N, C-alpha and C positions, 0 to 999 in steps of 0.2 A: 542462315547462320543467326545464332542466339544474339539478341539485342541488347546482351546484359550489359553495361558498362561497370565492370570490375577489373581490379587489378591482378585477379588470380590467374585469368586468360590475357597473354599479351594479342593485341590486337594492333594490324600496322594496315599498310597498302601496298598491293603489289607493284613493284617499281616500274612495270613495263605498261600496264592497262589501267591502274588504280583502282581494282577491286578491292574490296576488304578483305583482310589474310587474318587467321587466329590459329592459333597454339598454345602449347605448354610454355609456361614460364621459362623453363631452363632450355628450350628448343632454340637453335641460333639460324635454322632456315626453315621455310616453307616454299611449298610448290601452288602456284594460283589455279583455282580450280576453273577458271573463266579461260587465261590464254595459255597455262602451262608452263609461264616462265617461274624461274627458281630466284625467289628472294631471300639475300640473308640478312639477317637481323644483329645488332650489337647489343652487347649489356648495357642496360639503361644509365647504370651506375658509373661505368668507366670513365665517362667524359665529366663527371660530376666536381664541382670545385668544392673545397671544403666547407663545410658549413657551420654555424655555431655550435659551440660544445653542448650536447644536451646535458640537463641536469646541472648547469651554471648558476649563479645566484641569479632571481629576476630581477630584470631592470624597472628602473621608476617610470610607470607608464606616463605622467605629465611630460617628464625630458625627453622618453622617446619621442611621444606624440609631436612635441615642437621640432625636432630633428626630422622627423615623416613630413612635416607641414612644411620645411624647407627645402624639399626637392621638388622636382617639375613633377606636376599630377600628371602629363601626358607622355606616355611613353612612345618616343619618335619612332618615326619609320625612317629605315635606310635612305637616302636620297635616292639611288638606284630604283627603289620601289615607287616612286613619288606618280610614274606616268599611270600606273594602276589603280588609284586611290581616286576617289571623288570626296572631298570634305574630309571625313574620317572613315570612311568605308570603301568597299570593294567596288570599284567601277564596273556594272553588270555586260558591259561592251568590252572587257577586258578579261574575262573569265577566262579564256583559251591561254592568254600571255602568261597569268597570273598562276595558271596550273602548270603550264611550261618552267615559270620561274622557280615553282615550289619542287616539282623533281628534279630541276638543276641542281637546286641549294642542297637537297638531300644527297645526289649522288655525288656532288664536290666533298660534303661531309664525310660522306662514307669514305671517300679516298684520301682521309686524311685533310680535308679543308680547314682552316682554322678560325677565327671568331667571326669574321666576317661572311662568311658561310653559314655558321650557326645562327649569327642574328636574322640573316634574311630567311633561314629558314623559321627561325621562333616568329619573325612578323609576320610572314605570309601565311603562318598556321592560324594566328590571331587573326589577322584577314578574313581568311576563309572562313573560321568557326563562327565570327561575328556574322557574315554573310549567309552561310549555311544554317544555322541555329533558327533564325527566323523564316525558313522556307520551308520546313518539314522535309529537311533530307534523313535519310536512314541513319540511325544512331551508330552501327556498325562502321558505316563509311565515314561520318563525322569524327568517331572514336579513333578509327585507324589514322586518319591526318593527324591528330594531336598525340596518339601515343607515338605515331613513327617519327614526330617532334622531337618528344620527350626522350626517346632512344638515344638522338645525338644532341641532346642539350648540351652547352658549353659551360655553363654556370650555373650555381645553384638557383640564382634569380629566375633563370627561365626555366630551371624544374618545376621550381615551387608554383608559377604561376601555370603552368601548364597541368601540373597536379591540380591545383585551384580550379582549373575550367573541367576537368574531368570529373572532378568531386561536385560542382555546380550541376553538369548534366545528368550525373547519378542522382544526386538530390532532388531533381524536378523529374526524373524517372520512377522516384519512387524507391530505389535502392540505396537505402541508408547505409546498409553495412557496406558496400562498395565506396560510398562517399568518405567514408568515416575510413575507410583503409587507404584511400588515394592522400587523404589529408596525415597519415599517421607520421611520415616522415619530414614534414614541414616543418620549420621554426616558427612556434607561433609569437615570437618576439624578436621578428626579424626588423633591423635596420634598414631596410630596402621598402620604399614606400608600396611598388609593384607588388612586390612578395607580400607585405603584410596586408595590402588591401584585398588581394587574390584567396589569400587564407581568411580574412575575416568576411569577405562575402559568402564563401563556402559555409562558414559555421552560422553563420544567419540563415543561409537556405536551409540546412540541415535543422535547424531549431524550429524554423518555419513549418516544415514537413510534420514537424515532432509536435507541433500547437505549442512550442515552447515560447510564449512571446516575450516573456523576461530575457530569456535566452538569447531572442532576436536583438532585443533593445541593449543587452549587455555587450553582444559583440558588434553591433552598429552604433549605437549610442540614441538614447531617447529622440534627438533629432537628427537629420542628416547634418553633416558637419562636426559633430561634437568628435567623431572619430574618425582620422585622416583617411581618405581613400583616393584611388587613382581615378581620372576622370571616366574612364572605361567603365569601369565597375559603379561610379555613382549613380547613374538612371536604376539598374536594378535594386541598389540598394535603398533609393527612394518608396519605390513598391514596397519592399519588406519592411521596413521601418513603419510607413502609413498601415500597412496590412496588419501589423501588431498592434499597433494603436488602436485601431478599428475593431478589431477582435477582442482588443482588452475594454472596450466600450466606451472608449472616447471617439465618437465618429465624427464629431465638430473638430477634434485635435488632428485626426487622420485627412481631413477636408483640408484643413489649414497647412499641414504639411506637403501634401500635393499641390495644392495652389501655390504656395511658396517656390516650391520646385518649378513649376511651369514659367513662373515670372522670373525666377533667377537665372534659368536656362536661355531664354528668350530664344534666339534662332534654333539653337540647340536643344528645344524641346521635344523636336520629333524623336529624338534619343530614347525617351521616356516609351514613347510606342514600340520600337524595336524591343526594348526591356521586356514591357508587358508581353508581346508575342512569345518572345522566349520563353517565359513562364506561365504560358497559358494553362499548362493543367495543374496549375496551383490555384486557380481564380482567385486572384488577389485581388483585394478591395472590392468586394462584388457591392457595396453599398455606395462610398464614395468614387470608384471610379467611373459609372457611367454618370453619376451627378457632376462630374468635372470635365465629363469629354467636351461638351461643348466649348470649355473655356479655352481648348486648344484648338479643336477643330473649326468654330466660327472665324477664325482668322483667313482660313485660305478658301474661298471658294473662287471656281471660275468664273470670268466675265459670262453671264449668260446672255445666249444668242437671240439678239433684238430681232428676231425673222419677220414677227408681226408688224412690229415698228416700220421696218425697213419696208415690207410689200405695201403697208398703209403711205409711206413716203413717197414709193415709187408710182403708187397711184395717184397722189396727188401732182406730182411732177407731170406725168402722162396728161392728166387731165386739165392742168395748168398749163401746158405746151399746145395740148389742143384748142383750147379756150382761145389763146393768143393768136394762133394761125387762124382761127375761124374769123376771130375780130379784124387781123390784117386782110383776110380775103375780102370781108367785106369793105373794108377802105380802099380796095386794089393796090395792096403794096405785096409784090412777091417776096422782096428781103425778108420782110417780117413775117411772111407765109412760112419761108425756108426755116426761118429761126425758130418759130415755134413748133414747126415738125422736128427740128432738130432736138427740141427739151423735150417735147413727147416720147421722141424716142430715145432718149437717155432714160425717162422714167420707165418706159417700158422693159427696158435693160435692167433697170434697178428692181422692178418687179419679177421679173425672170429670175434673176439670183436669188431674191428673196425666196421668191417659191422653192426652188432647189435646195436652197439651205434649209428651209422648214421641212422638206421630205427626208434629207439626211438625216435631221435631227430626230424626226419622228422614228425613221427607221432604226436609228441608233438606241433609242429609248426603247423600243420594241424589240429588238434582237441583237443589243451590243452585249458583248461577255464583258464580264466586271474582271479587269487584271490590276497589277500593279507596276508602279514604274520609280525610277530613281532619276532626281534631278541631278542633272552631271553639269549645268552650267545656269547662272542666270547674269542678265545684262540688263542694266538699268536704262529705259528710252527717256529722255528729257519731254517735259509735257512742254506743249505749244498752245496758245491761244485760251480757250474754255475748255481743253483737252489736260487731263490730269496726267501726271507721270506715270510711266508704264514697266513692266518688268516683261523680259523676255524669256521665257524658260525652256531650257532643251532638256527632255526627258528621253531616258532609256528605257522603253517600254518591254517588260517580260513576258513577251509572245512565243510563239512555237521555234521562232527565230526572233531574237531580240532586234529591235529596230528603234531610230529616233524620231520624237515628231518637236515641234516647237509651237509654244502657245504663249499667250499674253496673259497679263493680269494688272490690274490697278495697282499702283505701288501701294496703297494704304492698306489692300488685303494680302502683302507679301510679309508681313513683321514675322512670321513664324517661319519662314521658307529660307532654305541653303543649300547650297550643293550637297548632296549627301541623304536630302530628304526624301520620302518615302512618300509617294501619292497614288491614290486610287484614279483609274482610267475606264471609260466604256470602248470597247474597240469591236469595229464592224469587222465580222468574221470573213465576210467577201472582200472586205477592202479596208484592211488593219490601221493604215497609216490615216483613216479617218477616225481618229481618236479622239475622246473629250476626256480632259481632267475635271473630275467633280469632286476632289478634295484631298486633303490629308489622308493619310493609313490611319486607320482608328484603332484605339485599343479595345 
């Protein structure tokens, strides 16, 4: 199937198996080439709410921006979908349930379901798109889910946001004509923050591909924050603005923009990594990006395995216990001999555990496969005595079959972590659950 992301050919997904389908814009049905099921398509303009009148008098931007800033920058998720997400992203352990929920909302909407079904379909599509766009999912499959939701959108807001997503994907793929076609029906002066943000982000991406740096800064502002944007669009906007500033010759200004965004986002700074991966094809900020990588990565490093220190401790404990037993035997004290031998035994057990741990760590370094995972839970553990507070992280590992591991960090190393953060791991192919976290996902 052609991977072009264009409105000239309608793309959807099979209602039975989920495979991508394509046919002419005017057609209303398609037969799946994989499972043979027949899928019916609706006119995507039939359910659209009336939009702003085109050609009306332009609105004053400062006043419109003030009204946009007064709106909630977070696009809320319906409460019924709360169990499918972690942080603000799709939980990798709930992909099957999320897919079933998407097809269920789509079927309900096709059968005349109202605003509730449309909102669930819209929210699930955004979650799925956010999840898939950083995991190299094939363009036709990704576009099929978005276009299917666009066909059944209940409001102009939903339509404009979904069109903005398709325009961004087309621009990243280098299909500027298709990107501009997706945006053509949109309202450039929308009074809704999500609609406005989706449109501005797409305009910024198109200008980036055209190397029109003034156009990028006109769409997104000379500094991030000058133009109101939804939270979900902010990370990619940071990269586009910084890239435009860097490409205009102001490397120091671009570095300051990225550094400010990392500090401002705090625990949410991992979203910058996802945004960079989504637009990898554009090679954003080739100078300042690598220079600032450590500013984010340096805060998250798993406690290293102290196997050498543990082995030395085991040897010392065993030697000390044996020495005590030898002294006690010379004094003829059988109870002290037994105590010394017990201490020596404990030292030998510590030594054996340390040697086995060192062997596993060496095998993981030599044969481990690099994979990614998503933090699904963080639990703070109080410190005691000389031990600093720690954090227990539950990580969903993206392996052949997703599984969960639990690991510990020192609290000082977790200032950039939150549920939904993506991390890098080493996994033993023979024993996958012997996984070790090596840091945050890199850009």
